[in-house]
Each structure stands twice: as C-alpha cells, then as structure tokens.
N, C-alpha and C positions, 0 to 999 in steps of 0.2 A: 567433477561435483561434488563437497563433500558427502559423506556419509557418518563422520563420529560425532559425538558432541563435544569434545577436542576445543580449546577456546584459540583462535589464530588471528591471527591482520592479518584486514584488509587496508589496503590504500588507494586514494584518488585523488581529483585534482577541486577544487572548489570551482565553483561555475555559477551565472545567473544566467536565470532563460524567464524573457520577460520580468523580470524586477524582481524574479522570488531566487536564494540561493538554495543552492544543490552541492552534493557530493556529488562526481560520477570517479564511480568506481574503474578502479583497470581492473582488464578483463581476467587477470589472471588473479585478482578477487575475487571479484563474481567469479571465474569457477571455481571456489571456496565453497558456496556458498549453494544448498540443498537441493533447490530447482529455478528456474528459469520464471519463476511467476514469482511472487512477492515472498520474500521469507523473515520468520522477526530473530532477534539476536539482541542476545542482552551482550548492554555496552562494558566493559570491564578497564581498570586504571580510573584516571580520574575519573572518571566516567559509570564508573559503576551506579547500580540505584533505574539502571535508565534501560526499558526494553522498548527494539525502536522495526517499525518495519524496514522494511530497505526494500526497492520500486523493481521492476523491472523495463528494459530500455526499448524491450522490443527490437533491439537488433544483438541480444542473448546475452545482454549484460545487465547493469543493476546501480541504478543511485539511492542514494540519501538526500532525502526529507532537510532541508536544513532549518527550517522554520515549521517542521510540525508539532503539535499540542508536547507531543509524548519526547521529540529530540535537545537533550542538553543545548545548553549556548557553547558554540562550535565556532573558535573563532578563526580564521582568515579569511586573506582577501581573494580576492577574483585571478585566476592558475597557483596559486596558491596548494602546493600538498601535503597532505591532514592521513596522518596513518593513525587506525586509531584501534584497538586490539578487543573481542569482541569472542561468543561462544551461540552457537544455533539456542535459542531459548526452547524452554521446556510447557511453554505459557504465549497467548497473544495478545497484546492490550490490547482494550474495546474499541472501536473508530468509535468519528463522532456521526452522528445519521442528523447526514442535510435537516431544512428545517418541514420538504415540503415530504419523504419520505415520512420523519417523524409524526409527522399531521395525518398524512399518511396511514399510519401506526397506528394511531392513538385513533383515528375513528375507527378502525377495525378491533375492534374487543376482542372481538375473536381466536385475535392472532396474540393472547398478549403470550399465552403457555408456546405457542406455534414459536415465536422471534425469541425470548429466554434461549430457551431448549437448542437453541441454533449454536455453533459450536462462535466464539470471535471470529474467529477466519475464518465461518460461512458470513456472520454479520458484515466484515470486509470485505468479498467480495458482494454481498449484494451493495452496499451502497455505494463502489466500484463501479458495477456494471449501469446502475444508476447515471453517476456523477461522468458517466466516459462517454457526455459529449456537449459539446456547444448548441446545440440545436432546442429549442424552449419545449416546442410540439414533442419534441421525440420524449427530451426529460420526462415531461405529464406521461409521456405514455409506459413509460418505460414502469413509472410510479404506479400506478393501473396494475403493469402486469404485475409488479414486484406483489400489488394484495391477488392476483388471482394464484400466479403458483401457488406461492404460502400456504392460501388455503387448500389446493389439492392435492399439498403436505406437500410440494417441492424445499427440496433444503438449500439449494445454491443455483441462482443463476443457470441455464439449456447456455452452451454452445458461445464460452465466453472466453476470449483465447486468454488466458492469466499470466501469457507472458510476451502481453505490449502493454504497454506504457499506456494510464487511461486517465490521466491528467490532462486532460484538453487544455487546459492555459500552458504549458508545456510542452506538447507533443501534437504529432499529425499523424494522420492515418496510423496510431497504436504506436508511433516511434517516437522516440525523446529526440527534440528539438536537439541539433547538432550546435 
C-alpha cells in the first residue's frame, strides 16, 4: 500500500455490471492505494480538478464508479484498458446523502451540529452503511439506528467492514460481481 502523497498511475479495465459502468483496477494499481477500503484520490492530467472515491471490491482490490457525480466523463468500451494519473487526496469529496437518511437527519434537528462536525469520510461511511442492503426493512432500520447512534455521540457506524463492496446493485456478499 502506498504511504506517499506522490502521484502514481492506476490502470484498469472498463466493465459493466447490471448496466453500470465501472473501471476495475488491476491488482498492481490497487496495491498502490493507501487502504483496502475507500480511498479518495485527485485525478491529474486530462482529468485534473476531479477528486474521486475509489471503492473496495471485497477481494483486496478496488474499482472506480464511472457514473458517480464526482467522476469526469471517461470514455471507454467494455474491456478497454484505461490508465489514469492520480495522487492521494488531502480532502474527501462530500457524499450524496440519500433521501431517507437526509429526511431523518432533517427531522432530528438536534443532530445538525453533530452531522456537520463529522469528516466527509465519516459521512461517506454512514451513507455506505445505510445503503449496503437491498432489503427495505433493513435499510429503514439502519436509518433509525444511524440517528440513535449519532445522538449517542458515535462518529462512525460500528462493525462495518470497510474493505467490502457495499453497493448492493453491483455486489453480493460484499464482493463486487465478477
């Protein structure tokens, strides 16, 4: 894993899972990243000015969501190799808070200062934990538990494996679909 803040190259292959475009990073590129979990990087070169979050695949590797709001338009056909120049970011981009969690936070006005005081990375973790299930009942329970834990002063969700892929549309059992 990379410990430096120096720029480096990552390579991956464009893939589509359930109609969703991603860039699967080669293991060698993933090994340069500072964590087995999510990693924020600044894109350089043609894509300078974009900070993106690279997600874990649940198999000690990573992938980049080519359809995320933070990602620039990266052209490439399925199976095409893409190389990007990156460097570890000194800041995390803000996450998009899903409607159900946002509404619960709005109703819990006593948490306004608490939520804002969290780091962007911590807010990503709460959003990922809430969204890491396809079951609507489980999701609703996680929203409720999030509010309760935040009221108890917790800054991050407990017992959440950050190295697992938590996009349930693209993963099964915490592992990105092959």
